[in-house]
Steps between C-alpha positions, in 0.01 A plus 500: 500500500883524529489813716243342729710181531814688558348718776362184669825304482734804558327757719658834518758566778402762749722808499625449852617150418754632248804620696799605280826341610812714510767406251826372633830670395742252357828515677656187357451151348633170616478132389307239679834339602615827663167531668523146636842585646354806680216294636716212619725733698211570744285192440756218445257213527226652271364322191483776244279514189528767235254620238757698288863465399562870569359730776477868551594671831362821636531694832302393804313829485341391166375182674374711791317732261331197343403370845353831598226477220455125517196384697611142594575600856136627540350152457387333819690178596265192531524118487416532118744790441822409675866621479545312179201681351647828596841408354357364178266801465799746533691283246205555261506868559862520407437281186421800266706613203694774677601272800488136385875459449602671804655295781201446720340181601323251728674319783425223759692467821592190687340265242146664507489673842425842342458658164611849420653717237854613419685727262864566426593869437773654292742482801450120494312520831241242570185640662227280646158655470205395710207540252246516778652821643746616226773505773843434351812369675842378404460189710209286610306563816510203746120429448566484112734210516876419542609485127370528150439163347330593162535808273307552181608814302 
């Protein structure tokens, strides 16, 4: 009975749904206060929320390797799966043991104009990642908003 119930509640995952994520290479660790200072240099009006007291930093190439295997950008945008859905899904993808305490997170611009993703690399550079395309930039595109108003890392 237990095996039947388990199969019904937790059906097996198809092999093509399991995509191994590359592991980041730790370059350095910083405190949440240090991370706050880095973020505020580029996003002076942002409200910032942290999940940890210490964070790990890696190279941007590690983030790009992760994005290369992540499937978030292959989902079709719709009224029921918007920019916030993409950003939250990408946050969930990074919320795995090898990545959870790296400095990556969800952001809103202009008090809820657009949701996207961000990361801070080992050089203390902030990268804005559009989860619908995986495009990364060091600044916001005009259509994304004028400034970051909310950060959750």
